[in-house]
SELUMLUM-7875 format. One record per residue (C-alpha): residue in one letter; residue number from 0; x, y, z. Coordinates in Angstrom, 1 decimal, always signed. Each point is the difference from the previous one (the first is absolute). Example, Ala and Ser with C-alpha at 12.3 -4.5 7.8 and 13.67 -1.06 7.14 Angstrom:
REM residues 2
['a' 0 [+12.3 -4.5 +7.8]]
['s' 1 [+1.4 +3.4 -0.7]]
END
This chain:
REM residues 252
['x' 0 [-83.8 +132.2 +202.5]]
['x' 1 [+3.0 -2.4 -0.7]]
['x' 2 [+1.1 +2.2 -2.8]]
['x' 3 [+2.9 +2.2 +2.4]]
['x' 4 [+0.6 -3.4 +2.1]]
['x' 5 [+1.2 -2.4 -3.0]]
['x' 6 [+2.3 +1.0 -2.8]]
['x' 7 [-1.9 -2.2 -2.3]]
['x' 8 [-3.3 -1.5 -0.2]]
['x' 9 [+0.1 -3.4 +0.5]]
['x' 10 [-0.9 -2.1 -3.0]]
['x' 11 [-3.4 -1.7 -0.2]]
['x' 12 [+1.0 -3.5 -0.9]]
['x' 13 [+2.8 -0.2 +2.6]]
['x' 14 [-1.1 -2.7 +2.0]]
['x' 15 [+2.0 +1.0 +3.1]]
['x' 16 [+1.8 +3.4 +1.3]]
['x' 17 [+2.5 +1.3 +2.5]]
['x' 18 [-0.1 +3.0 +1.5]]
['x' 19 [+3.5 +1.3 +0.6]]
['x' 20 [+0.6 +2.4 +2.4]]
['x' 21 [+2.5 +2.7 -0.3]]
['x' 22 [+3.6 -0.1 +2.3]]
['x' 23 [+0.6 +2.5 +2.6]]
['x' 24 [+0.8 +3.2 -1.9]]
['x' 25 [-1.1 -0.9 -2.8]]
['x' 26 [-3.0 +0.0 -2.6]]
['x' 27 [-1.4 -2.2 -2.6]]
['x' 28 [+2.5 +0.4 -2.3]]
['x' 29 [+2.5 -1.5 +1.7]]
['x' 30 [-1.6 -3.6 -1.9]]
['x' 31 [+0.7 +1.3 -3.5]]
['x' 32 [+2.6 -2.9 +0.0]]
['x' 33 [-2.5 -2.6 +0.7]]
['x' 34 [-1.9 -1.8 -2.6]]
['x' 35 [-3.5 +0.9 -0.3]]
['x' 36 [-1.1 -3.9 +0.3]]
['x' 37 [+1.4 -3.0 +2.1]]
['x' 38 [-1.1 -3.2 -0.7]]
['x' 39 [-3.7 +1.0 -0.9]]
['x' 40 [+0.4 +2.6 +3.0]]
['x' 41 [-0.4 +3.7 -1.1]]
['x' 42 [+1.9 +1.8 +2.3]]
['x' 43 [-1.5 +3.3 +0.6]]
['x' 44 [+2.4 +2.9 +1.8]]
['x' 45 [-2.2 +2.2 +2.6]]
['x' 46 [+0.8 +3.7 -0.1]]
['x' 47 [-0.5 +1.3 +3.7]]
['x' 48 [-0.8 +3.7 +1.1]]
['x' 49 [+2.8 +2.3 +0.3]]
['x' 50 [+2.5 -1.3 -3.1]]
['x' 51 [+0.5 +0.3 -3.5]]
['x' 52 [-3.2 +0.8 -1.6]]
['x' 53 [-1.8 +0.8 +3.4]]
['x' 54 [+2.6 +1.9 +1.4]]
['x' 55 [-2.1 +2.8 +1.1]]
['x' 56 [-2.7 -2.2 +2.0]]
['x' 57 [+0.6 -0.2 +3.9]]
['x' 58 [+1.2 -3.5 +1.2]]
['x' 59 [-2.1 -1.5 +3.2]]
['x' 60 [+2.3 -0.1 +2.9]]
['x' 61 [-0.8 -3.7 +0.6]]
['x' 62 [-0.3 -3.4 -1.8]]
['x' 63 [-3.2 -0.7 +1.1]]
['x' 64 [-1.3 +3.6 -2.0]]
['x' 65 [+2.4 -1.0 -2.9]]
['x' 66 [-1.6 -3.6 +0.0]]
['x' 67 [-3.5 +1.2 +0.7]]
['x' 68 [+0.7 +2.2 -3.4]]
['x' 69 [+1.6 -2.5 -2.0]]
['x' 70 [-2.6 -3.0 +0.8]]
['x' 71 [-2.8 +2.7 -1.2]]
['x' 72 [+1.8 +0.7 -3.1]]
['x' 73 [+0.9 -3.6 -1.1]]
['x' 74 [-3.4 -1.5 +1.3]]
['x' 75 [-1.3 +0.7 -3.8]]
['x' 76 [+2.5 -2.2 -1.2]]
['x' 77 [-0.4 -3.0 +2.4]]
['x' 78 [-2.3 -2.2 -2.4]]
['x' 79 [+2.9 -2.5 -0.6]]
['x' 80 [+2.3 -1.8 +2.1]]
['x' 81 [+3.0 +2.6 +1.0]]
['x' 82 [+2.6 +0.5 +2.6]]
['x' 83 [+1.8 +2.9 +1.3]]
['x' 84 [+4.1 +0.5 +0.2]]
['x' 85 [+1.7 +2.4 +2.2]]
['x' 86 [+4.1 +0.2 +0.9]]
['x' 87 [+1.5 +0.9 +3.1]]
['x' 88 [-2.6 +3.0 +0.9]]
['x' 89 [-2.5 -0.8 -2.4]]
['x' 90 [+0.1 -3.5 +1.2]]
['x' 91 [-1.7 +1.6 +3.1]]
['x' 92 [-2.6 +1.6 -2.2]]
['x' 93 [-0.5 -3.0 -1.8]]
['x' 94 [-0.9 -1.8 +3.1]]
['x' 95 [-2.3 +3.5 +0.9]]
['x' 96 [-1.8 -0.3 -2.7]]
['x' 97 [-0.8 -3.5 -0.2]]
['x' 98 [-1.3 +0.6 +3.9]]
['x' 99 [-2.3 +2.5 -1.6]]
['x' 100 [-1.6 -1.9 -2.4]]
['x' 101 [-0.8 -2.7 +2.2]]
['x' 102 [-1.2 +2.5 +2.6]]
['x' 103 [-2.5 +1.4 -2.9]]
['x' 104 [-1.1 -3.3 -1.2]]
['x' 105 [+1.4 +0.7 -3.4]]
['x' 106 [+1.3 -2.9 -2.0]]
['x' 107 [+3.2 -1.2 +1.5]]
['x' 108 [+3.3 -0.5 -2.0]]
['x' 109 [+1.1 -3.2 -0.7]]
['x' 110 [+3.4 +0.3 +1.2]]
['x' 111 [+2.1 +3.1 +1.9]]
['x' 112 [+3.3 +0.3 -0.9]]
['x' 113 [+2.6 +1.7 +2.6]]
['x' 114 [+3.7 +0.4 -0.5]]
['x' 115 [+3.1 +1.1 +2.0]]
['x' 116 [-2.1 +0.9 +2.8]]
['x' 117 [-0.3 -0.9 +3.8]]
['x' 118 [-3.9 -0.7 +1.2]]
['x' 119 [-2.1 +2.5 +1.1]]
['x' 120 [+0.3 -0.6 +3.6]]
['x' 121 [+4.1 +0.3 +0.2]]
['x' 122 [+0.2 +3.3 -1.3]]
['x' 123 [+0.3 +2.0 -1.1]]
['x' 124 [+3.4 -0.7 -1.1]]
['x' 125 [+2.8 +0.9 -2.6]]
['x' 126 [+3.1 +2.3 -0.2]]
['x' 127 [-2.1 +2.8 -2.0]]
['x' 128 [-2.0 +0.4 +3.2]]
['x' 129 [+3.0 +1.2 +2.1]]
['x' 130 [+1.6 +2.2 -3.3]]
['x' 131 [-0.3 +3.9 +0.1]]
['x' 132 [-0.9 +2.0 -3.1]]
['x' 133 [+3.8 +0.4 -1.4]]
['x' 134 [+0.9 -4.1 +0.5]]
['x' 135 [-3.7 -0.4 -2.2]]
['x' 136 [+0.9 +2.2 -2.5]]
['x' 137 [+3.2 -2.1 -0.4]]
['x' 138 [-2.4 -3.2 -0.3]]
['x' 139 [-2.2 +2.0 -2.7]]
['x' 140 [+2.5 +0.3 -2.2]]
['x' 141 [+1.6 -3.2 +0.2]]
['x' 142 [-3.9 -1.6 -0.4]]
['x' 143 [+0.2 +2.5 -3.2]]
['x' 144 [+2.6 -1.2 -1.4]]
['x' 145 [-1.1 -3.8 +0.8]]
['x' 146 [-2.9 +1.0 -1.7]]
['x' 147 [+1.8 +1.2 -3.3]]
['x' 148 [-0.8 +3.7 +0.9]]
['x' 149 [+3.1 +2.8 +0.2]]
['x' 150 [-0.6 +1.3 +3.5]]
['x' 151 [-1.0 +4.1 -1.3]]
['x' 152 [+0.5 +1.9 +3.1]]
['x' 153 [-3.9 +1.5 -0.3]]
['x' 154 [-1.3 -3.7 -0.8]]
['x' 155 [+1.9 -1.4 +3.1]]
['x' 156 [-2.0 +2.6 +2.2]]
['x' 157 [-3.1 -0.9 -1.0]]
['x' 158 [+0.9 -3.6 +0.4]]
['x' 159 [+1.2 +0.6 +3.1]]
['x' 160 [-3.4 +1.9 +1.0]]
['x' 161 [-1.4 -3.2 -0.7]]
['x' 162 [+2.3 -2.9 +1.7]]
['x' 163 [-0.3 +2.8 +3.3]]
['x' 164 [-3.6 -0.5 +0.0]]
['x' 165 [+0.0 -3.7 -0.5]]
['x' 166 [+2.6 -0.1 +2.8]]
['x' 167 [-1.8 +1.7 +2.5]]
['x' 168 [-3.6 -2.1 -1.0]]
['x' 169 [+2.3 -3.1 +0.7]]
['x' 170 [+0.9 +1.1 +3.2]]
['x' 171 [-3.6 +0.5 +1.1]]
['x' 172 [-1.3 -3.3 -0.9]]
['x' 173 [-0.7 -2.0 +2.8]]
['x' 174 [-2.7 -2.0 -0.3]]
['x' 175 [-2.0 -0.6 +3.8]]
['x' 176 [-1.2 -3.6 -1.3]]
['x' 177 [+1.4 -2.5 -2.5]]
['x' 178 [-2.6 -0.4 -2.7]]
['x' 179 [+0.6 -3.8 -1.9]]
['x' 180 [-1.1 +0.3 -3.1]]
['x' 181 [-2.2 -2.9 -1.4]]
['x' 182 [+1.8 +0.3 -3.1]]
['x' 183 [+3.4 -1.5 -1.2]]
['x' 184 [+3.1 +1.5 +1.4]]
['x' 185 [+3.7 -0.2 -1.6]]
['x' 186 [+2.7 +1.9 +1.7]]
['x' 187 [+2.8 +0.2 -2.1]]
['x' 188 [+3.8 +0.7 +1.1]]
['x' 189 [+3.2 +0.4 -2.0]]
['x' 190 [+3.4 -1.9 +0.6]]
['x' 191 [+2.0 +3.0 -0.1]]
['x' 192 [-2.3 +2.7 +1.3]]
['x' 193 [+2.4 +2.1 +2.6]]
['x' 194 [-3.5 +2.0 +0.7]]
['x' 195 [-2.3 -2.9 +1.3]]
['x' 196 [+2.0 -3.0 +0.6]]
['x' 197 [-2.4 -3.3 -1.2]]
['x' 198 [-0.6 -1.1 +3.3]]
['x' 199 [-1.6 +2.9 +1.5]]
['x' 200 [-3.1 -0.9 -2.6]]
['x' 201 [-0.7 -2.9 +2.4]]
['x' 202 [-2.9 +2.0 +1.4]]
['x' 203 [-2.3 +0.0 -2.5]]
['x' 204 [-0.8 -3.6 +0.4]]
['x' 205 [-2.4 +1.4 +2.6]]
['x' 206 [-2.2 +2.1 -2.6]]
['x' 207 [-1.2 -1.7 -2.8]]
['x' 208 [-2.5 -3.5 -0.6]]
['x' 209 [+2.5 -1.9 -1.1]]
['x' 210 [+3.3 +2.1 +0.2]]
['x' 211 [+3.3 -1.1 -2.3]]
['x' 212 [+3.5 +1.2 +0.3]]
['x' 213 [+2.1 +0.4 -2.9]]
['x' 214 [+4.1 +0.5 -0.7]]
['x' 215 [+0.9 +1.8 -2.9]]
['x' 216 [+3.4 +0.8 -1.5]]
['x' 217 [+1.2 +3.7 +0.2]]
['x' 218 [+0.0 +3.0 +1.9]]
['x' 219 [-2.5 +2.8 +1.5]]
['x' 220 [-0.6 +1.4 -3.7]]
['x' 221 [+0.1 -3.1 -1.6]]
['x' 222 [-3.5 -0.2 -0.8]]
['x' 223 [+0.0 +3.4 -1.8]]
['x' 224 [+1.7 -2.5 -3.1]]
['x' 225 [-3.5 -1.8 -0.1]]
['x' 226 [+2.3 -3.3 +0.7]]
['x' 227 [-1.6 -3.3 -1.8]]
['x' 228 [-0.3 -1.9 +3.9]]
['x' 229 [-2.0 +3.1 +1.1]]
['x' 230 [-2.4 +0.0 -3.1]]
['x' 231 [-0.3 -3.8 +0.2]]
['x' 232 [-1.3 +0.3 +3.5]]
['x' 233 [-2.1 +2.5 -0.7]]
['x' 234 [-1.8 -2.1 -2.5]]
['x' 235 [+0.0 -3.2 +1.9]]
['x' 236 [-1.6 +1.6 +2.7]]
['x' 237 [-2.5 +1.8 -1.6]]
['x' 238 [-1.1 -3.4 -1.7]]
['x' 239 [+0.4 -2.3 +2.8]]
['x' 240 [+0.5 +2.0 +3.0]]
['x' 241 [+2.8 -2.3 +1.0]]
['x' 242 [+3.5 +1.1 -0.2]]
['x' 243 [+2.6 -1.9 +1.8]]
['x' 244 [-1.3 -1.4 +3.0]]
['x' 245 [+0.1 +1.5 +4.2]]
['x' 246 [+3.7 -0.1 -0.1]]
['x' 247 [+2.6 +2.2 -2.0]]
['x' 248 [+1.4 -1.7 -2.9]]
['x' 249 [+2.4 +1.4 -2.3]]
['x' 250 [-2.4 +0.6 -3.4]]
['x' 251 [+2.9 +2.4 -2.1]]
END
């Protein structure tokens, strides 16, 4: 079942896995610039329905529904230490997937990494949520340039449909209760992030056991380049469960 959910099967010899969920409007190919390994941790891009090779599949209406499907799909791979990573909108999906795994009694992640996002009870938040389709089209074209893809009109429209759907799912995410994860959680902020200023990640301190905050050098899309401090954060967090402590510290 993991065949359509993962771009490649994890290697049996990998000691730990990090499942990486795609940014809003994107598919798993957004991680093509990332290495396969970081400090012995295998990085595993997750492909969600409704994009790229799964374009014809319907997208569930809520993060809760998507998380339920992701958790079920990944469960056969949870035979070793693993973590979840999400940036911006997919940070909420990473958290919600951890909630679902915890609810169903599945093996818990060793660490959940949420980047450039406010805590669930402080959202929905972000300028994309206030944009109309034309404004989102401009954002899609810019993101494509940022990831090295020429903004071909037909492809822009396909990606715009994905982004519009993702934004609608984000708007609807208003959890009625706060679930504290029985696992370590690190909220990652970026020094020059104009979309989600570093202080806005403070609310995540109420969501993990324990929680940490990390400040990395860069802007909102710097994670796409797989900066070394981010990869080090993954490796350290998955190996030890510890990052920088409960106070935000610049680790970039």
